[in-house]
C-alpha positions, 0 to 999 in steps of 0.5 A: 926329623923335627918338624919346624913346628912341633908345638902345632900338633899338641894342641887340642881342639875345642868341642865344637859347641864351645868352639861355635859359640866363641864366633858370635862376635863374627859378622857372617852366617856363621856369627849368627849360627853362633848367637842362634847356639847362644841363645839356644839354652839346649845347645850342646856347648860341650858336645861333639859336632855331630850333636850340635847338627843334631840339635840344629835338626831338632830347633829346625831355624831358618833354612840359611843356618844350614849353610853357616851350619856347613861352614862352621864345620868346615872351619872348626875342622880346619883348625 
């Protein structure tokens, strides 16, 4: 038996860093985090989620960006 929409299983998730930077136009905390990441020349654009967390921790941003990172992680994992 075939799934009603088999194409949804064939898409590859973008790297977390790229996905996050694409969220820079959002009008919420994830958008603010994305702008922070976009402005950071050392942010791992093609890196994995763990790389983004490591960079965020080393940058020591304002505390609300940690909550935004948790929200972004959930959004990305839901892709």
